[in-house]
Every structure is written in C-alpha cells, then in structure tokens.
C-alpha positions as CSV (number, residue, x, y, z in Angstrom):
1,M,9.8,-24.7,-7.4
2,K,8.8,-22.6,-5.0
3,A,11.8,-20.3,-6.0
4,H,10.1,-20.5,-9.2
5,L,6.9,-19.1,-7.7
6,L,8.5,-17.2,-5.7
7,S,10.2,-14.8,-8.4
8,V,7.1,-14.8,-10.6
9,L,4.8,-13.4,-7.1
10,L,8.0,-11.4,-6.8
11,C,7.7,-9.8,-10.5
12,A,3.9,-9.8,-10.6
13,S,3.7,-8.0,-7.6
14,H,5.3,-4.8,-9.4
15,Y,2.1,-5.0,-12.2
16,A,-0.3,-5.9,-9.2
17,L,0.6,-2.4,-7.6
18,A,0.5,-0.7,-10.8
19,A,-3.1,-0.9,-10.9
20,S,-3.6,0.5,-7.2
21,E,-6.1,3.5,-7.6
22,F,-3.7,5.1,-5.5
23,V,0.1,5.3,-5.7
24,P,2.5,7.4,-3.4
25,L,4.4,10.1,-4.4
26,S,7.9,8.4,-3.2
27,E,6.7,5.1,-5.4
28,T,5.5,7.0,-8.1
29,A,9.1,9.0,-8.8
30,Q,10.8,5.6,-8.0
31,G,9.3,4.0,-10.2
32,Q,6.7,1.8,-8.3
33,S,9.6,-0.5,-7.1
34,L,9.3,-0.1,-3.2
35,T,7.1,-3.1,-3.1
36,G,10.5,-4.5,-0.7
37,A,11.1,-1.3,1.4
38,T,10.4,-0.3,4.9
39,L,8.1,2.4,4.0
40,S,6.2,4.2,7.0
41,N,2.7,5.9,5.9
42,D,2.8,5.0,2.4
43,S,2.9,1.3,3.5
44,I,-0.9,1.8,3.9
45,F,-1.6,2.5,0.0
46,S,1.3,0.2,-1.1
47,N,2.8,-2.8,1.0
48,P,0.6,-3.2,3.9
49,A,3.4,-5.5,5.4
50,S,6.7,-3.4,4.6
51,S,5.6,-1.5,7.7
52,A,5.8,-4.5,10.0
53,F,9.7,-3.7,10.8
54,S,9.3,-0.1,11.8
55,T,8.8,1.3,14.9
56,T,7.1,4.8,14.7
57,Y,3.8,6.8,15.4
58,S,3.3,9.0,12.2
59,V,0.9,11.9,10.7
60,D,1.2,11.9,7.2
61,G,-0.2,14.2,4.2
62,T,0.8,14.2,1.0
63,Y,-1.0,16.8,-1.9
64,A,0.1,16.7,-5.6
65,M,-1.8,18.7,-8.2
66,P,-4.4,19.0,-9.3
67,K,-7.0,17.8,-6.8
68,T,-4.9,14.8,-5.7
69,F,-4.1,14.2,-2.0
70,A,-3.9,12.1,1.2
71,V,-3.4,12.2,4.7
72,S,-2.7,8.7,7.2
73,I,-1.6,8.0,10.1
74,L,0.2,4.7,11.1
75,D,1.1,3.6,14.6
76,T,3.6,0.4,14.9
77,Q,4.9,1.8,17.9
78,T,2.4,0.5,20.9
79,S,1.7,-3.2,20.4
80,G,3.5,-5.4,18.1
81,I,0.7,-5.4,15.9
82,G,0.9,-2.3,13.2
83,G,-1.9,-0.8,12.3
84,G,-2.8,2.6,10.1
85,L,-5.9,4.4,8.7
86,G,-5.5,6.8,5.4
87,Y,-8.2,8.3,3.0
88,F,-7.3,9.4,0.0
89,R,-8.8,11.7,-3.5
90,K,-7.6,11.8,-6.5
91,G,-8.6,13.6,-9.6
92,V,-9.6,11.6,-12.8
93,D,-9.4,12.7,-16.8
94,Y,-12.7,11.4,-17.5
95,S,-14.9,13.0,-14.7
96,E,-15.5,15.6,-13.0
97,D,-15.5,13.4,-9.7
98,P,-13.1,12.7,-7.7
99,L,-12.1,9.2,-7.0
100,Q,-12.2,8.6,-3.3
101,G,-10.9,6.2,-0.9
102,L,-10.7,4.7,2.9
103,R,-7.7,2.0,3.7
104,L,-7.5,0.1,7.1
105,A,-4.6,-1.3,7.3
106,L,-2.5,-4.0,9.8
107,A,0.8,-5.6,9.7
108,G,2.7,-7.9,11.7
109,R,6.2,-9.9,12.2
110,A,5.5,-13.8,11.5
111,S,9.0,-14.3,12.4
112,E,12.5,-12.0,12.5
113,V,12.7,-12.2,8.9
114,I,9.0,-12.2,7.5
115,G,6.5,-9.7,8.3
116,V,2.9,-10.0,6.9
117,G,0.3,-7.3,6.3
118,A,-3.7,-6.8,5.2
119,T,-5.7,-3.6,4.2
120,A,-8.9,-3.7,3.4
121,K,-10.4,-1.0,1.1
122,L,-13.4,1.2,0.1
123,V,-13.0,3.1,-2.7
124,W,-15.5,5.1,-4.6
125,G,-16.1,7.6,-7.4
126,P,-16.2,7.5,-11.4
127,G,-15.3,4.6,-12.8
128,R,-14.5,4.2,-16.6
129,A,-18.4,2.5,-16.7
130,G,-19.7,4.8,-14.8
131,H,-20.2,5.2,-11.1
132,D,-18.1,2.8,-9.0
133,N,-17.9,1.6,-4.9
134,F,-16.4,-1.4,-4.2
135,K,-14.9,-2.9,-0.8
136,D,-11.9,-5.4,-0.7
137,V,-8.5,-6.3,0.8
138,D,-5.0,-6.1,-0.5
139,V,-2.4,-8.6,1.6
140,G,1.3,-8.2,1.1
141,A,4.7,-9.8,2.4
142,I,8.0,-8.5,3.1
143,A,11.0,-10.1,3.7
144,N,14.0,-8.5,5.6
145,L,17.3,-10.3,5.5
146,G,19.4,-7.4,7.0
147,M,20.8,-5.4,3.8
148,I,18.5,-7.5,1.1
149,M,14.7,-6.8,1.5
150,A,12.1,-8.3,-0.9
151,G,8.4,-7.6,-1.2
152,V,5.5,-8.8,-2.5
153,T,1.5,-7.5,-3.1
154,A,-1.8,-9.1,-4.0
155,T,-4.5,-6.1,-5.1
156,N,-7.1,-6.5,-6.8
C-alpha cells in the first residue's frame, strides 16, 4: 500500500508542478522532470526540498523574453536549515499586466537520505477571471539514495 501511494505521489508531482505559476528555464527545457534532482536556486520555484543536499550560497537571475524574469538568492551553507528568497515576473498572453510573485523557501534534512522543504508564496497580477492575489504554501520531499534520487512536490 505504501509503495503504491509513493508511486502515485511521484507521478502526480509532475502534474502538480506543471500547474505552477513560474517554472525555471532549466526545468522547462527538461520537461519539468527535475522534481527529484538536486537543484540550487531553481529549488525555490520547483521542489523546495531539492536544495537540502547542497552546500552553497548563490545569487541567480534568469531572463526569458519577452517580459519574463526571475531573481533569487539561496543559502544552504551557513546552517543546517537552508533558506532562499525569489521574485519572478512573468508576461501572460491574456493581459498587459504581468503575473508577479515572491517566494520564501526553507529546506533541511530529515535524515541522511531524506530532505524536506516548504515554500511560502505570494502571487499577484492578472488571472483568467480578473485580477488575482493569493498566498499559499508548497511542500516537497526528496530522497537521495546515491545514484538514484526521487522527489515529490505538492503545489496549489
């Protein structure tokens, strides 16, 4: 039963991630398949747990034409709990106004092989039904088994 639930969660995490308001370029280029990979700054926007096994201090910026960019800072080097802050601005087809968002991520190791993380997010801008403004939390987990990594995310 537990193995069946895990496989459903692993398969569903791709579809939950596909509904995200912003997907980093590297993840878009790889078909949004990086849920179970060790990411640095992209973990703020994808799977918040995926930075749990890295030791880095990083500032990152991404620009994608037209009118879409993201900036972020990640620190997993100074303590056992890593933290990151990201901002994105994304042009949308159905409005002149951009979709914008802030994300605050925390990640850490629950054990030697399991990492967990959570991202609080605030998103504002045009929605399909008018002007939207929402706050919620995304959670993620990652298993690092050496040569095999598996991750799962739950996003709203």
